[in-house]
N, C-alpha and C positions, 0 to 999 in steps of 0.2 A: 282868618288864619283857622286853618282847619284842626283838626283833632290829631291826626299824625303829624303833621307839620309842627303841630305845639311840643309833642310828647313823644315823636320818635326823629327828629330832626335828620333830614341825609338818608332815612332808611328807604331804599325799593319797596315797594308795594307789588304784589305780583295777583295775578288773579290765576286758578289755579282752577282746573276738573269742572269747566262750565259746562251744563246739559240743560236745556231746556225740561225735558226729565218729565213730558207728557206721553199721554198714551196713544197709540196707532203711528204708526210710521209715516212722515211726510218726505218726500223728494223731492216738493216743488216748490214755490218762492218765501210760503205764509211763515215756514218756520225758519226759511234763509234771511227773514228779513229779523224776524226778530232778534236771532244771533248779531245780527251784521249791527243790529240799533242797541244789544246790548255791547258789543267790542266799543263803538265811538262809545258809550256811555264812558265804560272805564277808561279808556284813552283819553279821552277830552275832561271828563270830572273827578274821578279819582289817580288820573297819572301813573296810572301802572306802565311797569315795564318789562309786563312780561303777563303774556295770554296765552292762556294754555286750554285744550278741549278735552272734554271726557274719556270717550270712547273713538276711534278712528275707525274702527270695522264693528259693526253688531250685527247681533242677529235677531235681536230681540224684535218688540211690537210698541216701542217706546221711540220716541222722536229725539234720539242721543246719536245713532250714528254719521259719519261723515260719508261712510258706504254704508251698505247691508246686502249682508250674501243670505241666501237660503242655500245653506247646508245639503237640503234633498234634494235641491233641484242644479244646483252649483252653478246658482245666478251669481253674479254680481253687481250693485245697483249703485252706482253715485246720484248722492243727495246735492242738492243746490248748496247747501251749507256746506260743501268740498269745497266746491267754488268760490263761496264767499270768503271763507277762509283767505281763497289763496288769492281774493283781491286784495287782502292787508301782508298775507305775510309772504307774498314775491316778491311786493315790489318794496315796503315799509323793512330796513333792513336794518341790522346792528350798527349803533351810532350815528340814526338818522335824530331829529330834533323835529318838536309836534310846531309848528307856526300857529299864530293867533291867528282865527278866521272870525268873519262877522255874515249876519244874515241868514245863517239857515233856520230851519222851522222844524216844529213835529212833522211838517210831512219830509221835510228835507234838513237832513245832517251832513253835516260836512266837516273835516279836518283836513287838514295839511300838514306835510312832513318835511324835510329839506336834507339833503349829504350832509356830512359834514363839511365837502368842501363849497358847498352854497351850487356845486353845477345840475344836480338834481332835485326837482321838486315831484312829490306824490301828493295828488288830490285826493281824498276818499269821497265821496259821493253817496247817500243811502235816500234812493228814492222812494216814501212810502207809498206816492200817488198812485194812483192808478189810472193814471196818464201824463205823457211825458212832462218833463218841468226841465227847465234853460237854466243852467249853472253860469254867473256871467262873474268872472276872473278881472278882479284888480289889484294890484300889488300899490300900498299904499306906502312902501318906503323900494327904492329900485323899480328892478322893471322885472316882468311876467319873463320864464325862459322863451326863447322862442322857437323850436320845436317840441311833437307832443305826439303823443298817443291815446287812442281811450279804450280801456278792456269795460268788459261791461258782463255782468253776471245778471237773467232776470231768463224767465222763462223761453227764453227763445235762446239762449245764450248760454254758454260755458264757457265765463271768464274765454272769453273772445275780444282781440283787436278787431273794434271796427274801425276807428280811425286813424289815421297817421298823415304825419306833415305838419308845416307851420302854424303855429298855436295859433288859436283863433280866443277872443276876448268871452265868446260863448259858446257852450256846449250844449246838448242836448242830451237829456239821459231817459232814456225808457222808462214806461212803467214800472212798476214795482222790480227795484232794480237797484242793483249796485255798481258802481262806476268806479274804475281807477284811471286817474290822468296821470300819467308821466311826463314831466317834463324837463324838457334838457336843455343847457346853455348852450 
């Protein structure tokens, strides 16, 4: 039993105002994977019920913005963190419940969520490896939904749907990526 469960039963835990707060802008996957790993741990270890980012639009020279702006040049530059946050926020909706998963590792972090009516499952996979990784789905109780979509954020993709159709038991995950599988009954 954790400290919070023992001393504050029933109290929801929120993660608010997260940022990597490291000098230098990073619009690529390095800081996006740090954030994805943090979101994964916060949702699966501490069971947070809300996850909030520090600053959406930044003009600073830190790894802090989802979008960077350069006021003098009037440039708007999205960071991969924006799309990775979308991998979670766009598909895990209020009322979804986290399901138990097995088989993750330091290289592959996997979490799964189901809609209140059990008609939609959302599986998030963070691939920290610099090589493709295969993710195999297997339902311990019941059956895996039949239709699916695969969304990817990687150096090559910004939360792009890369596959759709009948659900496969094995999904290929791009190197250094965050993948969302949306499975429907």
